[in-house]
VOFI-864754 format. One record per residue (C-alpha): residue in one letter; x, y, z; residue number from 1. Coordinates in nm, 4 decimals, m for minus. Layout:
N
nuse=A | x=X | y=Y | z=Z | kolmi=NUM
...
# end
This chain:
187
nuse=M | x=m1.3990 | y=m3.1063 | z=m0.6137 | kolmi=1
nuse=T | x=m1.3515 | y=m2.8143 | z=m0.3544 | kolmi=2
nuse=L | x=m1.5578 | y=m2.4915 | z=m0.5480 | kolmi=3
nuse=P | x=m1.4095 | y=m2.1241 | z=m0.5212 | kolmi=4
nuse=N | x=m1.5218 | y=m1.8561 | z=m0.2873 | kolmi=5
nuse=P | x=m1.7282 | y=m1.6626 | z=m0.4871 | kolmi=6
nuse=L | x=m1.6436 | y=m1.3724 | z=m0.2117 | kolmi=7
nuse=E | x=m1.2311 | y=m1.4027 | z=m0.2560 | kolmi=8
nuse=R | x=m1.1162 | y=m1.1804 | z=m0.5340 | kolmi=9
nuse=P | x=m0.9961 | y=m1.3502 | z=m0.8736 | kolmi=10
nuse=G | x=m0.7072 | y=m1.1811 | z=m0.9184 | kolmi=11
nuse=D | x=m0.6290 | y=m1.2768 | z=m0.5496 | kolmi=12
nuse=V | x=m0.7189 | y=m1.6442 | z=m0.6513 | kolmi=13
nuse=L | x=m0.5243 | y=m1.6455 | z=m0.9557 | kolmi=14
nuse=A | x=m0.1681 | y=m1.5245 | z=m0.7131 | kolmi=15
nuse=Q | x=m0.2496 | y=m1.8179 | z=m0.4868 | kolmi=16
nuse=L | x=m0.2575 | y=m2.0949 | z=m0.8013 | kolmi=17
nuse=L | x=0.0080 | y=m1.9194 | z=m0.9389 | kolmi=18
nuse=A | x=0.2312 | y=m1.9378 | z=m0.6515 | kolmi=19
nuse=E | x=0.1357 | y=m2.3162 | z=m0.5776 | kolmi=20
nuse=P | x=0.4514 | y=m2.5782 | z=m0.6996 | kolmi=21
nuse=G | x=0.3740 | y=m2.7138 | z=m1.0426 | kolmi=22
nuse=T | x=0.1977 | y=m2.6252 | z=m1.3617 | kolmi=23
nuse=L | x=m0.1443 | y=m2.4124 | z=m1.3365 | kolmi=24
nuse=G | x=m0.3541 | y=m2.6014 | z=m1.6316 | kolmi=25
nuse=V | x=m0.5733 | y=m2.2874 | z=m1.7603 | kolmi=26
nuse=P | x=m0.8126 | y=m2.4283 | z=m2.0553 | kolmi=27
nuse=G | x=m0.9715 | y=m2.2053 | z=m2.3079 | kolmi=28
nuse=A | x=m1.3298 | y=m2.1443 | z=m2.2521 | kolmi=29
nuse=H | x=m1.5617 | y=m1.8519 | z=m2.4616 | kolmi=30
nuse=H | x=m1.8539 | y=m1.8741 | z=m2.2605 | kolmi=31
nuse=A | x=m2.0460 | y=m2.0383 | z=m1.9658 | kolmi=32
nuse=L | x=m2.1076 | y=m2.3816 | z=m2.0541 | kolmi=33
nuse=C | x=m1.7059 | y=m2.4582 | z=m2.1707 | kolmi=34
nuse=G | x=m1.6874 | y=m2.3282 | z=m1.8215 | kolmi=35
nuse=M | x=m1.8969 | y=m2.5181 | z=m1.6077 | kolmi=36
nuse=L | x=m1.7492 | y=m2.8291 | z=m1.8248 | kolmi=37
nuse=A | x=m1.3663 | y=m2.7203 | z=m1.7458 | kolmi=38
nuse=R | x=m1.4662 | y=m2.6502 | z=m1.3573 | kolmi=39
nuse=E | x=m1.6501 | y=m3.0279 | z=m1.3380 | kolmi=40
nuse=V | x=m1.3728 | y=m3.1963 | z=m1.4813 | kolmi=41
nuse=G | x=m1.1079 | y=m3.0120 | z=m1.2074 | kolmi=42
nuse=F | x=m0.9281 | y=m2.6904 | z=m1.3964 | kolmi=43
nuse=R | x=m0.9000 | y=m2.4168 | z=m1.1737 | kolmi=44
nuse=A | x=m0.8649 | y=m2.1414 | z=m1.3687 | kolmi=45
nuse=L | x=m1.0198 | y=m2.0134 | z=m1.7311 | kolmi=46
nuse=Y | x=m0.8621 | y=m1.8234 | z=m2.0097 | kolmi=47
nuse=L | x=m1.1241 | y=m1.6283 | z=m2.2181 | kolmi=48
nuse=S | x=m0.9347 | y=m1.6047 | z=m2.5898 | kolmi=49
nuse=G | x=m1.0691 | y=m1.3278 | z=m2.8153 | kolmi=50
nuse=A | x=m1.0042 | y=m1.5477 | z=m3.0973 | kolmi=51
nuse=A | x=m1.2609 | y=m1.8159 | z=m2.9449 | kolmi=52
nuse=L | x=m1.4951 | y=m1.5275 | z=m2.8207 | kolmi=53
nuse=S | x=m1.5221 | y=m1.4122 | z=m3.2021 | kolmi=54
nuse=A | x=m1.5576 | y=m1.7238 | z=m3.3165 | kolmi=55
nuse=T | x=m1.8382 | y=m1.7588 | z=m3.1013 | kolmi=56
nuse=L | x=m2.0009 | y=m1.4400 | z=m3.2519 | kolmi=57
nuse=G | x=m1.9195 | y=m1.5258 | z=m3.6052 | kolmi=58
nuse=L | x=m1.6567 | y=m1.2672 | z=m3.6704 | kolmi=59
nuse=P | x=m1.2626 | y=m1.3045 | z=m3.7375 | kolmi=60
nuse=D | x=m0.9860 | y=m1.1994 | z=m3.4947 | kolmi=61
nuse=L | x=m0.9425 | y=m0.8725 | z=m3.6317 | kolmi=62
nuse=G | x=m1.0458 | y=m0.6874 | z=m3.3178 | kolmi=63
nuse=I | x=m1.3951 | y=m0.6423 | z=m3.4316 | kolmi=64
nuse=I | x=m1.5369 | y=m0.7262 | z=m3.1089 | kolmi=65
nuse=T | x=m1.6627 | y=m0.4168 | z=m2.9068 | kolmi=66
nuse=Q | x=m1.5086 | y=m0.4155 | z=m2.5464 | kolmi=67
nuse=E | x=m1.8862 | y=m0.4470 | z=m2.3761 | kolmi=68
nuse=E | x=m1.9176 | y=m0.7798 | z=m2.5735 | kolmi=69
nuse=L | x=m1.5928 | y=m0.8733 | z=m2.3893 | kolmi=70
nuse=C | x=m1.7257 | y=m0.7843 | z=m2.0596 | kolmi=71
nuse=R | x=m2.0637 | y=m0.9436 | z=m2.0954 | kolmi=72
nuse=A | x=m1.8658 | y=m1.2598 | z=m2.1917 | kolmi=73
nuse=V | x=m1.6568 | y=m1.2587 | z=m1.8478 | kolmi=74
nuse=K | x=m1.9657 | y=m1.1463 | z=m1.6751 | kolmi=75
nuse=S | x=m2.0971 | y=m1.4857 | z=m1.8152 | kolmi=76
nuse=L | x=m1.8388 | y=m1.7037 | z=m1.7639 | kolmi=77
nuse=Y | x=m1.7413 | y=m1.5671 | z=m1.3935 | kolmi=78
nuse=R | x=m2.1220 | y=m1.6052 | z=m1.2971 | kolmi=79
nuse=A | x=m2.1205 | y=m1.9532 | z=m1.4180 | kolmi=80
nuse=T | x=m1.8197 | y=m2.0948 | z=m1.2593 | kolmi=81
nuse=H | x=m1.6042 | y=m1.8600 | z=m1.0286 | kolmi=82
nuse=L | x=m1.2969 | y=m1.9555 | z=m1.1577 | kolmi=83
nuse=P | x=m1.0647 | y=m1.7053 | z=m1.2035 | kolmi=84
nuse=I | x=m1.0390 | y=m1.6032 | z=m1.5654 | kolmi=85
nuse=I | x=m0.7197 | y=m1.4503 | z=m1.7710 | kolmi=86
nuse=V | x=m0.8770 | y=m1.2324 | z=m2.0486 | kolmi=87
nuse=D | x=m0.7289 | y=m1.1409 | z=m2.3683 | kolmi=88
nuse=G | x=m0.7575 | y=m0.7765 | z=m2.3552 | kolmi=89
nuse=D | x=m0.6698 | y=m0.7500 | z=m2.7273 | kolmi=90
nuse=T | x=m0.4636 | y=m0.3940 | z=m2.7941 | kolmi=91
nuse=G | x=m0.7106 | y=m0.2230 | z=m2.4727 | kolmi=92
nuse=Y | x=m0.9391 | y=m0.0788 | z=m2.7030 | kolmi=93
nuse=G | x=m0.7591 | y=0.2081 | z=m2.7478 | kolmi=94
nuse=E | x=m0.5108 | y=0.4480 | z=m2.5768 | kolmi=95
nuse=T | x=m0.4138 | y=0.5014 | z=m2.2234 | kolmi=96
nuse=L | x=m0.7336 | y=0.6095 | z=m2.0715 | kolmi=97
nuse=N | x=m0.9286 | y=0.3196 | z=m2.2671 | kolmi=98
nuse=V | x=m0.6759 | y=0.0838 | z=m2.1360 | kolmi=99
nuse=M | x=m0.7998 | y=0.2020 | z=m1.7498 | kolmi=100
nuse=R | x=m1.1223 | y=0.1435 | z=m1.8436 | kolmi=101
nuse=L | x=m1.1122 | y=m0.2120 | z=m1.9795 | kolmi=102
nuse=V | x=m0.9570 | y=m0.2686 | z=m1.6520 | kolmi=103
nuse=R | x=m1.2244 | y=m0.1307 | z=m1.4749 | kolmi=104
nuse=D | x=m1.4741 | y=m0.2690 | z=m1.6544 | kolmi=105
nuse=L | x=m1.2831 | y=m0.6447 | z=m1.6583 | kolmi=106
nuse=E | x=m1.2438 | y=m0.6256 | z=m1.3201 | kolmi=107
nuse=E | x=m1.6398 | y=m0.5514 | z=m1.2390 | kolmi=108
nuse=A | x=m1.7238 | y=m0.8177 | z=m1.4645 | kolmi=109
nuse=G | x=m1.5203 | y=m1.1011 | z=m1.2481 | kolmi=110
nuse=A | x=m1.1512 | y=m1.0927 | z=m1.4266 | kolmi=111
nuse=A | x=m0.8652 | y=m1.2095 | z=m1.2752 | kolmi=112
nuse=A | x=m0.6149 | y=m1.0905 | z=m1.5438 | kolmi=113
nuse=V | x=m0.5553 | y=m0.9455 | z=m1.8613 | kolmi=114
nuse=Q | x=m0.3432 | y=m0.9718 | z=m2.1517 | kolmi=115
nuse=L | x=m0.2896 | y=m0.6878 | z=m2.3764 | kolmi=116
nuse=E | x=m0.1260 | y=m0.6860 | z=m2.7256 | kolmi=117
nuse=D | x=0.1367 | y=m0.4682 | z=m2.8470 | kolmi=118
nuse=Q | x=m0.0395 | y=m0.4600 | z=m3.2410 | kolmi=119
nuse=M | x=m0.0979 | y=m0.1593 | z=m3.4088 | kolmi=120
nuse=L | x=m0.4692 | y=m0.1567 | z=m3.5206 | kolmi=121
nuse=P | x=m0.6634 | y=m0.2822 | z=m3.7517 | kolmi=122
nuse=K | x=m0.4605 | y=m0.5775 | z=m3.5214 | kolmi=123
nuse=K | x=m0.4591 | y=m0.9125 | z=m3.6520 | kolmi=124
nuse=C | x=m0.4767 | y=m1.2973 | z=m3.4340 | kolmi=125
nuse=G | x=m0.1861 | y=m1.3944 | z=m3.3231 | kolmi=126
nuse=H | x=m0.1206 | y=m1.6411 | z=m3.5380 | kolmi=127
nuse=L | x=m0.1450 | y=m1.4682 | z=m3.8431 | kolmi=128
nuse=S | x=0.1846 | y=m1.3182 | z=m4.0030 | kolmi=129
nuse=N | x=0.2423 | y=m0.9156 | z=m4.1122 | kolmi=130
nuse=K | x=0.1411 | y=m0.8010 | z=m3.7738 | kolmi=131
nuse=N | x=0.2852 | y=m0.4669 | z=m3.7073 | kolmi=132
nuse=L | x=0.3927 | y=m0.3746 | z=m3.3274 | kolmi=133
nuse=I | x=0.3437 | y=m0.0221 | z=m3.2098 | kolmi=134
nuse=E | x=0.6486 | y=0.1376 | z=m3.0165 | kolmi=135
nuse=A | x=0.7929 | y=0.0224 | z=m2.6963 | kolmi=136
nuse=K | x=0.7355 | y=0.3637 | z=m2.5404 | kolmi=137
nuse=E | x=0.3623 | y=0.3179 | z=m2.5986 | kolmi=138
nuse=M | x=0.3261 | y=m0.0129 | z=m2.4763 | kolmi=139
nuse=A | x=0.5302 | y=0.1162 | z=m2.1659 | kolmi=140
nuse=Q | x=0.2492 | y=0.3711 | z=m2.1495 | kolmi=141
nuse=K | x=m0.0369 | y=0.1023 | z=m2.1765 | kolmi=142
nuse=I | x=0.1209 | y=m0.0872 | z=m1.8719 | kolmi=143
nuse=S | x=0.1265 | y=0.2023 | z=m1.6735 | kolmi=144
nuse=A | x=m0.2338 | y=0.2641 | z=m1.7185 | kolmi=145
nuse=V | x=m0.3091 | y=m0.0483 | z=m1.6132 | kolmi=146
nuse=V | x=m0.0901 | y=m0.0103 | z=m1.3141 | kolmi=147
nuse=K | x=m0.2762 | y=0.3062 | z=m1.2522 | kolmi=148
nuse=A | x=m0.6302 | y=0.2098 | z=m1.2428 | kolmi=149
nuse=K | x=m0.4932 | y=m0.1051 | z=m1.0386 | kolmi=150
nuse=A | x=m0.4093 | y=0.1727 | z=m0.7739 | kolmi=151
nuse=L | x=m0.7184 | y=0.3265 | z=m0.8167 | kolmi=152
nuse=S | x=m0.9494 | y=0.0182 | z=m0.7550 | kolmi=153
nuse=A | x=m0.9119 | y=m0.1904 | z=m0.4538 | kolmi=154
nuse=G | x=m1.1025 | y=m0.4607 | z=m0.6328 | kolmi=155
nuse=W | x=m0.8433 | y=m0.6827 | z=m0.8095 | kolmi=156
nuse=G | x=m0.5967 | y=m0.8865 | z=m0.6630 | kolmi=157
nuse=G | x=m0.3421 | y=m0.8881 | z=m0.9653 | kolmi=158
nuse=Y | x=m0.2546 | y=m0.8688 | z=m1.3040 | kolmi=159
nuse=Y | x=m0.0357 | y=m1.1085 | z=m1.5308 | kolmi=160
nuse=L | x=0.0418 | y=m0.8950 | z=m1.8702 | kolmi=161
nuse=S | x=0.1734 | y=m1.0247 | z=m2.2010 | kolmi=162
nuse=G | x=0.2430 | y=m0.9010 | z=m2.5712 | kolmi=163
nuse=S | x=0.4325 | y=m1.0674 | z=m2.8332 | kolmi=164
nuse=T | x=0.7780 | y=m0.8468 | z=m2.7212 | kolmi=165
nuse=L | x=0.7235 | y=m0.8685 | z=m2.3116 | kolmi=166
nuse=S | x=0.6567 | y=m1.0667 | z=m2.0597 | kolmi=167
nuse=I | x=0.5512 | y=m0.8942 | z=m1.7123 | kolmi=168
nuse=R | x=0.3893 | y=m1.0785 | z=m1.4054 | kolmi=169
nuse=G | x=0.2729 | y=m0.9184 | z=m1.0635 | kolmi=170
nuse=F | x=0.3976 | y=m0.6022 | z=m0.8572 | kolmi=171
nuse=P | x=0.6403 | y=m0.4427 | z=m0.8276 | kolmi=172
nuse=V | x=0.6171 | y=m0.4469 | z=m1.2109 | kolmi=173
nuse=F | x=0.9583 | y=m0.5272 | z=m1.3657 | kolmi=174
nuse=F | x=1.0584 | y=m0.4933 | z=m1.7628 | kolmi=175
nuse=K | x=1.2853 | y=m0.7039 | z=m1.9258 | kolmi=176
nuse=G | x=1.3711 | y=m0.5969 | z=m2.3482 | kolmi=177
nuse=I | x=1.1487 | y=m0.3643 | z=m2.3544 | kolmi=178
nuse=G | x=1.3033 | y=0.0175 | z=m2.4633 | kolmi=179
nuse=G | x=1.1444 | y=0.2969 | z=m2.2624 | kolmi=180
nuse=A | x=0.9610 | y=0.0549 | z=m1.9980 | kolmi=181
nuse=D | x=1.1490 | y=0.2700 | z=m1.7414 | kolmi=182
nuse=S | x=0.8258 | y=0.5078 | z=m1.6970 | kolmi=183
nuse=C | x=0.5948 | y=0.2284 | z=m1.6430 | kolmi=184
nuse=Q | x=0.7687 | y=0.1141 | z=m1.2834 | kolmi=185
nuse=H | x=0.5537 | y=0.1591 | z=m0.9994 | kolmi=186
nuse=D | x=0.6097 | y=0.1210 | z=m0.6053 | kolmi=187
# end
């Protein structure tokens, strides 16, 4: 197995993997040892779940973990594997400025992509019932914040975002089925 080049930007590596024909297997890895085992058996990308990380810390997946705990886990996982990591960024840890900071902090930690949820706080794990969603316009503003953070940083090669009501991939950003998303379009 060829080990990834740690000098390549994780987002660029993920984009290359997604451009290959076929399906990219992306197992969940909530700490470095799991990531190393996944890499050892041939996986080329990882997913860090907020629910799994919360459970590792003995907490329910209700948005209780902090951004610092998430970034510390990403840094440890990336340092051990040098694989691109898709990270569950929960709701972005606040409003648009918080989302921008999350993107920058995750980039510094070694993340390749972030997944954002469109839930109101307090959030719930995705498989629990009675979730409340934020307005489409508010989610569009958060996505715009991700785009802006990307524009301010040369370090992250790509973004792959998702929420209960939307699915977005790459640049330029295209939106389907979300009202008010015109404010997110970016060249």
